[in-house]
C-alpha positions in Angstrom: -85.3 -109.5 3.6 -83.1 -107.6 1.1 -84.6 -106.8 -2.3 -83.2 -109.1 -5.1 -81.9 -106.1 -6.9 -79.8 -105.0 -3.9 -78.5 -108.6 -3.5 -77.5 -108.6 -7.2 -75.9 -105.2 -6.9 -73.9 -106.3 -3.9 -72.8 -109.5 -5.7 -71.8 -107.4 -8.8 -69.6 -105.1 -6.6 -68.0 -108.1 -5.0 -67.2 -109.5 -8.4 -65.9 -106.1 -9.6 -63.6 -105.7 -6.5 -62.3 -109.2 -7.1 -61.4 -108.4 -10.7 -59.7 -105.2 -9.6 -57.8 -107.0 -6.9 -56.7 -109.7 -9.4 -55.5 -107.0 -11.9 -54.1 -104.5 -9.4 -50.5 -105.3 -10.1 -51.1 -104.9 -13.8 -52.9 -101.6 -13.3 -50.1 -100.2 -11.2 -47.2 -101.5 -13.4 -48.8 -99.9 -16.4 -49.1 -96.6 -14.6 -52.9 -96.6 -14.7 -54.6 -94.8 -11.9 -58.3 -94.4 -10.9 -59.7 -91.0 -11.8 -61.2 -89.1 -8.9 -64.7 -87.9 -9.5 -64.8 -85.2 -6.9 -67.5 -86.8 -4.8 -65.1 -89.1 -2.9 -65.4 -91.9 -5.5 -63.0 -93.1 -8.2 -63.6 -94.3 -11.8 -62.0 -97.7 -12.5 -61.8 -98.8 -16.2 -62.7 -102.5 -16.6 -63.2 -104.6 -19.7 -66.9 -105.2 -20.3 -68.2 -108.7 -20.7 -71.0 -109.3 -23.2 -73.6 -111.8 -22.1 -73.7 -114.8 -24.5 -77.0 -115.2 -26.3 -78.5 -117.3 -29.0 -79.0 -115.8 -32.5 -81.9 -117.4 -34.4 -81.7 -117.7 -38.2 -84.4 -118.1 -40.9 -86.8 -120.9 -40.0 -86.9 -121.9 -43.7 -83.3 -122.9 -43.7 -82.0 -126.3 -42.8 -80.5 -127.0 -39.4 -77.1 -128.3 -38.4 -76.1 -131.2 -40.7 -79.1 -130.6 -43.1 -79.5 -129.3 -46.6 -77.6 -130.0 -49.8 -74.2 -131.6 -49.9 -72.6 -134.9 -49.2 -70.5 -136.2 -46.4 -66.9 -135.0 -46.8 -67.7 -131.9 -48.9 -65.7 -128.8 -47.9 -67.6 -126.1 -45.9 -68.5 -122.9 -47.6 -67.3 -124.3 -50.9 -63.6 -124.2 -50.0 -61.3 -127.0 -51.1 -59.8 -129.3 -48.4 -56.4 -127.7 -47.6 -56.8 -124.4 -49.5 -56.2 -121.5 -47.2 -59.1 -119.2 -46.6 -59.3 -115.6 -47.6 -58.7 -113.1 -44.8 -61.0 -110.2 -44.1 -59.9 -106.5 -44.2 -58.9 -104.8 -41.0 -61.9 -103.2 -39.4 -62.1 -99.5 -38.4 -64.6 -99.9 -35.6 -64.0 -99.8 -31.8 -62.7 -103.0 -30.3 -63.0 -104.1 -26.7 -65.4 -101.9 -24.7 -64.5 -100.8 -21.3 -66.9 -100.5 -18.4 -66.2 -97.7 -15.9 -67.0 -98.7 -12.3 -67.2 -96.3 -9.4 -65.5 -97.3 -6.1 -65.2 -95.3 -2.9 -61.8 -94.5 -1.4 -62.5 -97.0 1.4 -63.2 -99.8 -1.2 -60.0 -99.0 -3.2 -57.9 -98.8 0.0 -59.4 -102.1 1.1 -58.3 -103.7 -2.2 -54.8 -102.3 -1.8 -54.6 -103.3 1.9 -55.8 -106.9 1.1 -53.4 -107.3 -1.8 -50.4 -106.1 0.2 -51.5 -107.3 3.6 -51.1 -103.8 5.0 -51.7 -103.3 8.8 -53.8 -100.4 10.0 -51.6 -97.4 11.0 -51.3 -96.6 14.7 -51.3 -92.8 14.8 -48.6 -90.9 16.6 -50.0 -87.4 16.7 -52.6 -86.6 19.4 -54.9 -84.1 17.6 -55.0 -81.5 14.9 -58.1 -81.3 12.7 -61.3 -80.3 14.4 -64.2 -82.4 13.2 -67.8 -81.2 13.8 -70.4 -83.9 14.1 -74.2 -83.4 14.7 -75.8 -86.1 16.8 -79.6 -86.1 17.3 -79.7 -86.7 21.0 -82.3 -84.3 22.2 -85.9 -83.2 21.5 -87.1 -79.7 20.4 -90.4 -78.0 19.9 -89.5 -76.7 16.4 -88.0 -78.2 13.3 -88.8 -79.5 9.8 -91.3 -82.3 9.2 -88.5 -84.7 8.2 -87.3 -84.6 11.8 -90.7 -84.9 13.5 -90.6 -87.4 16.4 -94.0 -89.2 16.1 -93.8 -91.1 19.4 -93.0 -88.0 21.4 -95.6 -86.0 19.5 -98.5 -88.4 20.3 -97.3 -88.8 23.8 -97.6 -85.0 24.3 -101.0 -85.0 22.6 -102.2 -87.8 24.9 -101.0 -85.9 28.0 -102.8 -82.8 26.9 -106.1 -84.6 26.2 -106.0 -86.5 29.5 -105.2 -83.2 31.4 -108.1 -81.4 29.7 -110.5 -84.4 30.1 -111.0 -84.8 26.3 -109.4 -88.2 26.1 -112.0 -91.0 25.8 -110.7 -94.4 27.0 -113.6 -96.2 25.2 -112.6 -94.4 21.9 -108.9 -93.8 22.3 -108.2 -91.3 19.6 -105.2 -89.0 19.9 -105.3 -85.9 17.7 -102.1 -83.8 18.0 -102.3 -80.1 17.9 -99.5 -77.9 16.6 -98.2 -77.2 20.2 -97.9 -81.0 20.7 -95.4 -81.5 17.9 -91.9 -82.6 18.9 -88.8 -82.8 16.7 -85.4 -84.4 16.9 -82.8 -81.8 17.7 -79.0 -82.1 17.1 -76.1 -81.2 19.4 -72.9 -80.1 17.6 -69.9 -81.9 19.0 -66.3 -80.9 18.1 -63.8 -83.7 18.1 -60.2 -83.6 17.2 -59.2 -86.3 14.7 -55.7 -87.7 14.0 -54.4 -86.2 10.9 -51.3 -86.5 8.8 -49.0 -84.5 6.5 -47.1 -86.2 3.7 -44.0 -84.3 2.4 -42.7 -85.6 -0.9 -39.2 -84.7 -2.0 -37.8 -85.6 -5.4 -34.5 -85.2 -7.1 -35.2 -83.5 -10.5 -31.6 -83.3 -11.7 -30.8 -84.5 -15.2 -30.4 -88.1 -14.2 -34.0 -88.4 -13.2 -35.9 -88.9 -16.4 -39.6 -89.2 -17.3 -39.8 -92.9 -16.5 -38.5 -92.3 -13.0 -41.0 -89.5 -12.4 -43.8 -91.7 -13.7 -42.9 -94.3 -11.1 -42.9 -91.7 -8.3 -46.2 -90.3 -9.5 -47.9 -93.7 -9.5 -46.4 -94.7 -6.2 -47.4 -91.4 -4.5 -51.0 -91.8 -5.7 -51.4 -95.2 -4.0 -49.6 -94.1 -0.8 -51.9 -91.1 -0.5 -54.9 -93.3 -1.1 -53.9 -95.6 1.8 -53.1 -92.8 4.2 -56.4 -91.0 3.4 -58.2 -94.2 4.4 -56.3 -94.2 7.8 -56.7 -90.5 8.7 -59.6 -88.1 8.8 -57.7 -85.8 6.5 -54.1 -85.4 5.2 -52.2 -82.5 3.8 -49.6 -83.1 1.0 -46.6 -80.9 0.4 -44.1 -81.1 -2.5 -40.4 -80.3 -2.7 -38.2 -80.6 -5.7 -34.4 -80.2 -5.7 -31.2 -80.5 -7.6 -28.4 -78.4 -6.0 -31.2 -76.2 -4.4 -34.7 -77.0 -3.2 -38.0 -75.3 -3.4 -41.6 -76.1 -2.6 -44.0 -76.4 -5.6 -47.5 -77.6 -6.4 -48.3 -81.1 -7.5 -48.3 -80.4 -11.3 -44.9 -78.7 -11.1 -43.5 -81.5 -8.9 -44.0 -84.2 -11.6 -43.1 -82.1 -14.7 -40.0 -80.2 -13.6 -36.6 -81.4 -14.9 -33.3 -79.6 -14.2 -29.8 -80.2 -15.4 -27.8 -79.2 -12.4 -26.0 -81.3 -9.8 -27.6 -82.8 -6.7 -27.4 -81.7 -3.1 -29.9 -83.9 -1.1 -29.4 -81.8 2.0 -31.1 -78.9 0.4 -34.4 -80.9 0.3 -34.0 -82.2 3.9 -33.4 -78.6 5.1 -36.5 -77.3 3.4 -38.5 -80.3 4.8 -37.3 -79.4 8.3 -38.3 -75.8 7.8 -41.9 -76.8 6.7 -42.3 -79.1 9.8 -41.0 -76.5 12.2 -43.3 -73.8 10.8 -46.5 -75.7 10.2 -46.6 -79.1 11.9 -46.2 -79.7 15.6 -44.9 -83.2 15.9 -46.9 -83.7 19.1 -50.1 -83.2 17.1 -49.3 -84.3 13.5 -48.4 -87.7 12.0 -45.6 -86.7 9.7 -44.4 -88.7 6.7 -41.4 -87.5 4.7 -40.8 -89.4 1.4 -37.7 -88.8 -0.6 -37.2 -90.2 -4.1 -33.9 -90.1 -6.0 -31.6 -92.2 -8.1 -29.0 -92.2 -5.3 -26.5 -89.7 -6.6 -25.4 -86.9 -4.2 -22.8 -84.2 -4.8 -20.3 -85.2 -2.1 -19.7 -87.3 0.9 -19.7 -84.1 3.0 -23.3 -83.4 1.9 -24.3 -87.0 2.7 -22.8 -86.5 6.2 -24.9 -83.3 6.6 -28.0 -85.3 5.4 -27.5 -87.9 8.2 -27.1 -85.1 10.8 -30.4 -83.5 9.7 -32.1 -86.9 9.8 -30.8 -87.8 13.3 -31.4 -84.4 14.9 -34.5 -83.2 13.3 -36.5 -85.3 10.9 -36.5 -88.7 12.6 -37.6 -87.4 16.0 -40.4 -85.5 14.4 -41.6 -88.1 11.9 -43.6 -91.3 12.1 -41.1 -92.8 9.6 -38.7 -91.4 7.0 -39.1 -93.2 3.7 -36.4 -93.2 1.0 -37.2 -94.7 -2.4 -34.3 -95.2 -4.8 -35.6 -95.2 -8.4 -33.2 -97.1 -10.7 -31.6 -95.0 -13.4 -28.8 -95.7 -15.9 -27.1 -92.5 -14.7 -27.6 -93.0 -11.0 -24.9 -94.6 -8.7 -27.3 -95.6 -5.9 -24.8 -94.5 -3.4 -27.2 -92.7 -1.1 -29.1 -95.9 -0.5 -25.9 -97.6 0.5 -25.1 -94.7 2.9 -28.5 -94.8 4.6 -28.4 -98.6 4.8 -24.9 -98.4 6.4 -26.1 -95.9 9.0 -29.5 -97.3 9.9 -29.6 -100.8 8.5 -32.3 -102.1 6.2 -34.7 -103.1 9.0 -34.7 -99.9 11.0 -38.1 -98.9 12.5 -37.8 -95.2 11.7 -36.0 -95.2 8.3 -37.5 -97.4 5.6 -35.5 -98.0 2.5 -36.9 -99.3 -0.8 -35.3 -100.0 -4.2 -37.7 -99.4 -7.1 -36.2 -101.1 -10.2 -39.1 -100.4 -12.5 -42.9 -100.1 -12.6 -43.4 -103.7 -11.7 -41.7 -103.0 -8.4 -44.1 -100.2 -7.3 -46.4 -102.4 -5.3 -43.6 -104.1 -3.5 -42.1 -100.7 -2.7 -45.5 -99.5 -1.3 -45.5 -102.6 1.0 -42.0 -101.7 2.1 -43.1 -98.2 3.1 -46.5 -99.0 4.6 -46.1 -102.5 5.8 -45.0 -101.6 9.3 -48.2 -99.7 10.2 -46.3 -96.6 11.4 
């Protein structure tokens, strides 16, 4: 039977996960993201709830409806309709927040339940070697924590019977050091399905801070889901205006340029990274491109479609394009992709992201096919 504390803890976590699920859309739309702790868990801020309790007063005072005064007298000495006097604004902390730790699997489960996401069917065969130790054999040496008591006493009994020291009327078994047996592990190398996510973002002048914040929030939750589906994932970042370059995560979300936009520059660099580092027969490859839809020319858009058809689509699980609405963006690239592939294509997934409230719907667009 489970200990009552364990049952209460399990019930508390169930309540917490329910609260997070209920508020997930609010968390995401406000750009709030769980903080990774470094041990595989994430901190989630939640409003704390104070348990109601009685506060007892002086026993010498009268109770409710007792003491001086007549029926109809104003409370606290105030006149009938006279407005009360306000209190000064306080300078103390207000609502307290409770930080709850949840594992990646628990957070991904909340996201998956909220968006009804199917589990991903991996395409790549193998990539990451995973070493697991399984205690399937018995050894004669080892630490006391791995001592196999049943096998130890069995060896001791065999020795005592063989030497004639075992008394059937007084069946005591006393192991000697040479009788000790220990659980031993066998290392097994397995190849796990793994994935690489290649994020590309237009950082030209029309992509402002609000648009980048949308991409940052969306990429966090996309990574979270993919990490729950694969043993490990690698993430690469490409920024571009008229030229493209690979950068680290911090640079990806902080860079802003003022030049024009050539989307083909990002797709070319993405193609180079895949050809150099990721064999499509072994890796699950996810290119994501975010832009406000402006491209320099129709000729460059034609080049983009050629790169997609000939290189990126055959190599990738899916190619995802997220168009972040901007007052300066025309949105033409979305129209060009939709005209070429349609909005229900299995390999090209398109999503319009009007504002932060649309982030969760966009994530469902990208991940809802289980590719």
